Every structure is written in C-alpha cells, then in structure tokens.
C-alpha positions as CSV (number, residue, x, y, z in Angstrom):
1,X,-114.7,-147.3,67.4
2,X,-111.5,-145.4,66.5
3,X,-111.1,-142.3,68.7
4,X,-110.1,-138.9,67.6
5,X,-110.7,-135.3,68.5
6,X,-114.4,-135.8,69.3
7,X,-113.4,-138.1,72.2
8,X,-111.4,-135.3,74.0
9,X,-113.4,-133.9,77.0
10,X,-114.7,-130.5,76.3
11,X,-115.0,-131.0,72.6
12,X,-118.3,-131.3,70.6
13,X,-118.2,-132.1,66.9
14,X,-120.9,-131.9,64.2
15,X,-120.9,-132.5,60.5
16,X,-123.1,-131.2,57.7
17,X,-123.5,-131.4,53.9
18,X,-123.8,-128.2,51.9
19,X,-122.9,-129.5,48.5
20,X,-119.9,-127.1,48.3
21,X,-117.8,-128.7,45.6
22,X,-118.9,-128.3,42.0
23,X,-118.6,-131.8,40.7
24,X,-120.3,-134.3,38.5
25,X,-119.5,-137.0,41.0
26,X,-122.0,-137.7,43.7
27,X,-120.5,-137.3,47.2
28,X,-121.5,-139.7,49.9
29,X,-119.9,-137.9,52.8
30,X,-120.3,-134.6,54.7
31,X,-118.3,-131.5,53.5
32,X,-118.6,-129.3,56.6
33,X,-117.2,-129.7,60.1
34,X,-117.9,-127.7,63.2
35,X,-115.7,-128.3,66.3
36,X,-116.9,-126.5,69.4
37,X,-115.3,-126.2,72.8
38,X,-117.6,-126.2,75.8
39,X,-115.7,-123.1,77.1
40,X,-113.3,-120.8,75.3
41,X,-110.1,-122.6,74.5
42,X,-106.4,-121.7,74.4
43,X,-105.1,-122.7,71.0
44,X,-101.8,-123.1,69.0
45,X,-101.4,-123.1,65.3
46,X,-98.8,-123.9,62.6
47,X,-99.5,-122.7,59.0
48,X,-98.2,-123.3,55.5
49,X,-95.0,-121.5,54.6
50,X,-96.2,-120.9,51.1
51,X,-96.0,-117.3,50.0
52,X,-99.5,-117.7,48.5
53,X,-101.8,-118.3,51.4
54,X,-105.6,-119.0,51.3
55,X,-108.1,-116.6,52.9
56,X,-108.9,-118.9,55.9
57,X,-105.1,-119.0,56.7
58,X,-105.0,-115.2,56.6
59,X,-108.1,-114.9,58.7
60,X,-107.1,-117.4,61.4
61,X,-103.6,-115.8,61.7
62,X,-105.4,-112.7,62.9
63,X,-106.8,-114.4,66.0
64,X,-104.8,-114.2,69.2
65,X,-107.5,-114.7,71.8
66,X,-109.1,-117.9,73.1
67,X,-111.4,-119.5,70.6
68,X,-114.8,-121.3,70.7
69,X,-113.8,-123.8,68.1
70,X,-113.0,-124.5,64.4
71,X,-115.2,-124.4,61.3
72,X,-113.9,-126.2,58.2
73,X,-115.1,-127.2,54.8
74,X,-113.9,-129.4,52.0
75,X,-114.6,-129.1,48.3
76,X,-113.3,-125.5,47.9
77,X,-110.0,-124.1,49.2
78,X,-111.0,-120.4,49.2
79,X,-107.5,-119.6,47.9
80,X,-106.5,-116.9,45.5
81,X,-109.9,-115.3,46.0
82,X,-108.9,-111.8,47.0
83,X,-110.9,-109.6,49.3
84,X,-114.1,-111.5,48.7
85,X,-112.3,-114.6,49.9
86,X,-111.4,-112.9,53.2
87,X,-114.9,-111.7,53.7
88,X,-116.2,-115.2,53.1
89,X,-113.7,-116.7,55.6
90,X,-114.9,-114.2,58.2
91,X,-118.5,-115.0,57.3
92,X,-117.8,-118.7,58.0
93,X,-116.6,-117.8,61.4
94,X,-119.6,-115.6,62.1
95,X,-122.0,-118.4,60.9
96,X,-120.2,-120.9,63.2
97,X,-120.6,-118.6,66.1
98,X,-124.3,-117.9,65.4
99,X,-125.5,-121.4,64.7
100,X,-123.5,-122.9,67.6
101,X,-124.7,-120.2,70.0
102,X,-121.1,-119.6,71.1
103,X,-120.3,-116.4,69.2
104,X,-116.9,-115.4,68.0
105,X,-114.1,-116.2,67.5
106,X,-113.7,-119.4,65.5
107,X,-110.7,-120.6,63.6
108,X,-111.4,-121.3,59.9
109,X,-110.0,-123.9,57.5
110,X,-110.8,-124.8,54.0
111,X,-109.5,-127.4,51.5
112,X,-110.3,-128.3,47.9
113,X,-110.1,-126.6,44.5
114,X,-108.0,-123.4,44.4
115,X,-109.3,-120.2,42.7
116,X,-113.0,-120.5,43.1
117,X,-115.2,-118.3,45.4
118,X,-117.0,-120.2,48.1
119,X,-120.7,-120.8,47.3
120,X,-121.8,-119.1,50.6
121,X,-125.4,-120.2,50.4
122,X,-124.3,-123.8,50.4
123,X,-121.6,-123.2,53.0
124,X,-124.2,-121.7,55.3
125,X,-126.4,-124.7,54.8
126,X,-123.5,-127.0,55.8
127,X,-122.6,-125.0,58.9
128,X,-126.2,-124.8,60.0
129,X,-126.6,-128.6,59.6
130,X,-123.3,-129.2,61.4
131,X,-124.4,-127.1,64.3
132,X,-127.7,-129.0,64.6
133,X,-125.6,-132.2,64.8
134,X,-123.2,-131.0,67.4
135,X,-122.1,-133.8,69.7
136,X,-123.3,-136.5,67.2
137,X,-120.1,-136.8,65.2
138,X,-117.8,-139.3,66.9
139,X,-114.8,-141.3,66.0
140,X,-113.9,-141.0,62.3
141,X,-117.0,-138.9,61.3
142,X,-115.3,-135.5,61.9
143,X,-112.4,-136.6,59.7
144,X,-114.7,-137.7,56.9
145,X,-116.0,-134.1,56.5
146,X,-112.6,-132.7,55.6
147,X,-111.6,-135.4,53.1
148,X,-110.9,-134.6,49.4
149,X,-109.0,-137.3,47.5
150,X,-108.4,-139.2,50.8
151,X,-109.6,-142.8,50.7
152,X,-110.0,-143.1,54.4
153,X,-110.5,-140.8,57.4
154,X,-107.5,-140.3,59.6
155,X,-107.7,-140.2,63.4
156,X,-105.3,-140.7,66.4
157,X,-105.8,-140.7,70.1
158,X,-103.4,-141.2,73.1
159,X,-103.7,-141.2,76.9
160,X,-101.3,-139.4,79.2
161,X,-101.0,-139.2,82.9
162,X,-104.4,-137.7,83.7
163,X,-105.1,-136.2,80.3
164,X,-105.7,-137.2,76.7
165,X,-104.8,-136.0,73.2
166,X,-107.0,-136.7,70.2
167,X,-106.8,-135.6,66.6
168,X,-107.9,-135.9,63.0
169,X,-106.2,-135.0,59.7
170,X,-106.8,-135.0,56.0
171,X,-104.3,-135.2,53.2
172,X,-103.4,-137.5,50.3
173,X,-101.9,-135.3,47.6
174,X,-100.2,-131.9,47.4
175,X,-98.2,-133.1,50.4
176,X,-94.8,-131.6,51.1
177,X,-95.4,-129.7,54.3
178,X,-93.3,-127.0,55.2
179,X,-96.5,-127.2,56.5
180,X,-99.5,-129.8,52.2
181,X,-103.1,-129.7,51.2
182,X,-103.1,-130.9,54.7
183,X,-105.4,-130.0,57.6
184,X,-105.1,-131.4,61.1
185,X,-107.1,-130.5,64.2
186,X,-106.0,-131.8,67.6
187,X,-107.2,-131.2,71.1
188,X,-106.2,-132.0,74.6
189,X,-108.1,-131.7,77.9
190,X,-104.9,-130.8,79.7
191,X,-104.5,-127.2,80.9
192,X,-101.6,-125.8,78.8
193,X,-100.4,-122.2,78.9
194,X,-100.4,-120.7,75.4
195,X,-96.6,-120.4,75.1
196,X,-96.0,-124.0,76.0
197,X,-98.9,-125.2,73.7
198,X,-97.3,-123.3,70.8
199,X,-93.8,-124.6,71.6
200,X,-95.0,-128.2,71.8
201,X,-97.0,-128.0,68.6
202,X,-94.1,-126.5,66.6
203,X,-91.6,-129.1,67.9
204,X,-94.0,-132.0,67.3
205,X,-94.9,-130.8,63.8
206,X,-91.2,-130.5,62.9
207,X,-90.6,-134.3,63.2
208,X,-94.1,-135.4,62.0
209,X,-96.0,-133.4,59.4
210,X,-92.9,-131.5,58.4
211,X,-91.0,-134.8,57.8
212,X,-93.3,-136.3,55.2
213,X,-93.8,-136.0,51.4
214,X,-96.1,-137.5,48.9
215,X,-95.4,-135.5,45.8
216,X,-93.2,-132.5,46.7
217,X,-96.0,-130.0,46.3
218,X,-96.8,-127.5,49.1
219,X,-100.4,-126.2,49.4
220,X,-101.8,-122.8,50.1
221,X,-104.1,-124.1,52.8
222,X,-102.1,-126.2,55.2
223,X,-102.7,-125.7,58.9
224,X,-102.6,-127.5,62.2
225,X,-104.7,-126.3,65.1
226,X,-104.3,-127.5,68.6
227,X,-106.9,-126.7,71.2
228,X,-106.6,-127.0,75.0
229,X,-110.0,-127.4,76.6
230,X,-108.6,-127.4,80.2
231,X,-111.2,-130.0,81.4
232,X,-108.5,-132.2,83.0
233,X,-107.1,-131.4,86.5
234,X,-103.6,-131.7,85.0
235,X,-101.6,-128.5,84.2
236,X,-98.7,-128.7,81.8
237,X,-95.6,-126.9,83.2
238,X,-91.9,-126.9,82.4
239,X,-91.7,-130.0,84.7
240,X,-94.0,-132.2,82.7
241,X,-93.6,-130.5,79.3
242,X,-91.4,-133.2,77.7
243,X,-93.9,-135.9,78.6
244,X,-96.7,-133.8,77.0
245,X,-94.7,-133.1,73.9
246,X,-93.8,-136.7,73.4
247,X,-97.4,-137.7,73.6
248,X,-98.4,-135.0,71.2
249,X,-95.6,-136.1,68.8
250,X,-96.9,-139.6,69.0
251,X,-100.4,-138.5,67.9
252,X,-99.0,-136.3,65.1
253,X,-96.7,-139.0,63.8
254,X,-99.6,-141.5,63.7
255,X,-101.6,-139.0,61.6
256,X,-98.7,-138.2,59.4
257,X,-98.1,-141.9,58.7
258,X,-101.7,-142.3,57.7
259,X,-101.4,-139.4,55.3
260,X,-98.4,-140.9,53.5
261,X,-100.1,-144.4,53.5
262,X,-103.0,-142.7,51.8
263,X,-100.8,-140.8,49.3
264,X,-102.6,-140.5,46.0
265,X,-102.1,-143.7,44.1
266,X,-99.6,-145.0,46.6
267,X,-99.0,-148.7,47.1
268,X,-96.1,-148.5,49.5
269,X,-94.8,-146.4,52.4
270,X,-91.1,-145.8,52.4
271,X,-89.2,-144.9,55.6
272,X,-86.0,-143.0,54.8
273,X,-83.6,-143.3,57.8
274,X,-80.3,-141.4,57.7
275,X,-77.9,-141.9,60.5
276,X,-74.3,-141.2,61.2
277,X,-74.6,-137.6,60.2
278,X,-72.5,-134.7,61.5
279,X,-75.6,-132.7,62.3
280,X,-79.4,-133.3,62.4
281,X,-79.7,-130.7,59.6
282,X,-77.4,-132.7,57.4
283,X,-79.3,-135.9,58.1
284,X,-82.6,-134.2,57.4
285,X,-81.4,-132.7,54.2
286,X,-80.2,-136.1,52.8
287,X,-83.4,-137.9,53.9
288,X,-85.6,-135.2,52.4
289,X,-83.7,-135.2,49.1
290,X,-84.2,-139.0,48.8
291,X,-87.8,-138.8,49.8
292,X,-88.6,-136.2,47.2
293,X,-86.8,-137.9,44.3
294,X,-89.3,-139.0,41.6
295,X,-86.7,-141.6,40.4
296,X,-86.5,-143.1,43.8
297,X,-90.2,-143.1,44.3
298,X,-90.9,-144.8,40.9
299,X,-88.2,-147.4,41.6
300,X,-90.1,-148.1,44.9
301,X,-93.3,-148.5,42.9
302,X,-91.5,-150.9,40.5
303,X,-89.8,-152.8,43.4
304,X,-86.5,-152.0,41.7
305,X,-83.5,-152.0,44.1
306,X,-81.9,-149.3,42.1
307,X,-79.5,-148.1,44.7
308,X,-77.7,-145.7,42.3
309,X,-80.8,-143.5,42.3
310,X,-80.7,-143.3,46.1
311,X,-77.0,-142.6,46.3
312,X,-77.3,-139.9,43.6
313,X,-80.2,-138.2,45.5
314,X,-78.2,-138.3,48.7
315,X,-75.3,-136.6,47.1
316,X,-77.6,-134.0,45.5
317,X,-78.5,-132.7,48.9
318,X,-75.1,-130.9,48.7
319,X,-74.3,-131.2,52.4
320,X,-70.8,-132.8,52.2
321,X,-71.4,-136.5,52.5
322,X,-68.4,-138.8,51.6
323,X,-69.2,-141.4,49.0
324,X,-66.5,-143.8,50.3
325,X,-68.0,-143.7,53.8
326,X,-71.7,-144.3,52.9
327,X,-73.5,-147.5,53.7
328,X,-76.9,-148.1,52.1
329,X,-79.5,-150.8,53.2
330,X,-82.9,-151.6,51.7
331,X,-84.5,-153.6,54.5
332,X,-81.8,-155.9,55.9
333,X,-79.9,-156.0,52.7
334,X,-76.6,-154.1,52.3
335,X,-76.4,-152.7,48.8
336,X,-73.7,-150.2,48.9
337,X,-70.6,-149.6,51.1
338,X,-68.5,-147.1,49.3
339,X,-69.1,-149.2,46.2
340,X,-71.6,-151.9,45.2
341,X,-71.9,-154.6,47.9
342,X,-72.3,-158.3,47.4
343,X,-76.0,-159.0,47.4
344,X,-78.6,-161.0,45.5
345,X,-80.9,-158.6,43.6
346,X,-83.7,-161.1,43.4
347,X,-83.9,-161.3,47.2
348,X,-84.1,-157.5,47.5
349,X,-86.8,-157.4,44.8
350,X,-88.8,-160.0,46.8
351,X,-88.5,-157.9,50.0
352,X,-89.7,-154.8,48.2
353,X,-92.5,-156.7,46.4
354,X,-93.9,-158.4,49.5
355,X,-93.6,-155.4,51.8
356,X,-96.2,-152.6,52.1
357,X,-93.6,-150.6,54.1
358,X,-90.0,-150.4,52.9
359,X,-87.1,-149.1,54.9
360,X,-84.2,-147.4,53.2
361,X,-81.3,-146.7,55.6
362,X,-78.2,-144.7,54.9
363,X,-75.3,-144.6,57.4
364,X,-73.1,-141.6,56.5
365,X,-70.5,-142.6,59.0
366,X,-69.6,-139.0,59.8
367,X,-71.1,-138.4,63.2
368,X,-73.9,-139.4,65.6
369,X,-77.0,-137.5,64.4
370,X,-80.0,-139.0,62.6
371,X,-83.3,-138.1,61.0
372,X,-86.3,-140.1,59.6
373,X,-88.5,-139.0,56.7
374,X,-91.7,-140.7,55.4
375,X,-92.6,-140.9,51.7
376,X,-94.5,-143.2,49.4
377,X,-94.1,-144.6,45.9
378,X,-95.2,-142.7,42.7
379,X,-97.6,-144.7,40.6
380,X,-99.7,-144.4,37.4
381,X,-102.7,-143.8,39.6
382,X,-101.3,-140.6,40.9
383,X,-101.4,-139.1,37.4
384,X,-104.9,-140.2,36.8
385,X,-106.2,-138.8,40.1
386,X,-104.7,-135.4,39.6
387,X,-105.6,-135.2,35.9
388,X,-109.3,-135.7,36.9
389,X,-109.2,-133.7,40.2
390,X,-111.5,-130.8,39.1
391,X,-114.1,-133.1,37.4
C-alpha cells in the first residue's frame, strides 16, 4: 500500500460521497475528505497568489490558532460566490467540527467548477459520512476524494530521524502555481514551532509546487496545508531545521512530479534544467519561460527537436542571456552552441519518442547558478478535457 498523510501518527482520515458536482457522468469515487488530528495541531499554509481567491481560501486565511484538521471537497470550487460562499465555507468547518466531535477550528479547501454555490445539503451528507469513516481511509483513499480531472491519486511519504512526513495532492490542469487548481495536504509527527513550520513550507514550495506548470493557468483555490501533530519525540529546532526542510522538499517534489505526470492530456514529462546563470532568479526566469511556451510543449508532444523554439523562449525571458554563449542539450544530444551544432535529427527524435521523461538542458555559461522546472507536453486531449469539463 502506498503511504500518504493517513499514515502519519496523530492523523485520522475519512472520506464520504455527497454527490456535490452537477454532472451527467457517474462518479465512482468519494468527493469529501475529512482529516482530523488527535490533538490540536500547529499548521502552516501557502495560498494562491491569484487576486481572485475562493471563499475557502479567504476563510482559512483567517485562522491563526491550532487546528483540529482539514475538511475538503471536490466537484465545486466555491469560488466567485460572494458572501454566501464565505458563509458556506464557514459552515463546512462547523460541520466538520460537529460530526468529528472535535469542534472548531478546521481549515477548509474546495476544488472544482468556479462560480456555483455549494449544494450544502449534499456537502453536509458528505462530511457526515466522512466523519463516520474516520480512521478507515488509508493510503491513496484520502487523495481520491479531492480528485477532479486527475487520473490517479497522488501520495508521498518519507521517514526522517525519528519522525515522518506524509502527504497527498490533487492537480492535473489549471496548473501554474504561484501557488494551480492544486490542493496538497501534508502532515508530520515531528514537533515543529509555527515559525519554523511556515518557513520550511514556504522554502519547500518554492522549489516544488512553484516550479511546475501544465498549462500556464493559475487557479483561485490553490493551497498547501502542513500539519504538525507532535506525536514524535523529535522537536525541530534551528539545529535540525535543514534536515527537516530537505525531507519536506523531497515529499513535495514527489507530489509535484506526479501532478505534472498527470497533466491533462499529457504523454510526457519534461525537465527544464538551466545552469550557468549569473543568479538563481535568472535561471528560474529562463526555465519558466521555456516550460510555459505552447510552442515548446507542442514540439515535445510531436517529438520534434525544434531547438529554435527553445532558444527563442529562453531569450524571451528578457534577463540578459548571451546567444553566443548558450549551449542547448535535449537528452545527451548537443543541438546548439551559439549556433546549430552537428547532430543527427533522427537520433534526437528517437530519444524523444521513446522517453516518457525528456530532459532539456541549457547552459548559459554566465555564472554558477541553476534552477529546474517541470512541465509536460500539450496534446489534443488537453483541449478535449477542458472543452467538456463542466459536462
């Protein structure tokens, strides 16, 4: 069994089905998730930077105390729903507290169609059922309850020195986090002070969830919640902070990779590696511009080693790269070194055709900094999925 958030000591998960999404398609998975901590938990959070933010984001941002858990639903984003949406988010938290027997406060997250009010009778049904199932949802089951267009549940788990970190995530489209319609819930049994927990989450998100893109679209509902149950004897301090952050980053990167792999209609993951930059910001800007380019992404789908598109995208970042210094590799093949290199196009095509993960590497030859970005190809299937999303 794959392990995730439910396998972290001090965490109980339950799922339910309320029938929240209005759809002609029959759903064969739960649509409500309840995560409960055995005792009140310290938490950290990172939210979407979108100026338009869903009601559950606004509600959860108002919580500063310890929490008793998280309540989440799929099928309806509760976004752009005004004052009623805020009341409904608060109601979700109240229902979670009542049916779990824990009381307030609960963090709230929603994902799905934007602009529709939550059907609260069905939401309550789902929460009640999830509470009745507390402790029964293990492994991938919690992640299944927050899926929308995902084709598989996303989990990750890692063991540290005397503590563990486990998490789940959802996301396949509307993915371009500056924090995507992406949700991720993570927990650790280590005792972590709030300020260190927040610092670790922000730094780990920066090189994981904030370094991926599927389609360049940022959602109204993205959030990452990290709970510290304190069930371990280990306390995180400045002395062992780096070790904790590295383990957390490992878990988040694994979840981020799964999101890109499951990108709507995607057939390939592409790792964009930019090295030899003057600054990390320069490397990041170039990698991001390449990762976002529809022309690069469609070339990856067609297994076309069209290096001109990559070089043009790199230059469009506008951060002062020097054309004559740039080296570009696809896999092990050098395609560009200030000008077209001597390579056999059929060999590069074969590498791209036979690989489910493609590496595109640029050496700017300007300095010593580097950055990696994950993206995926852009296929015909992406258009079909999103054309039919609301039906």
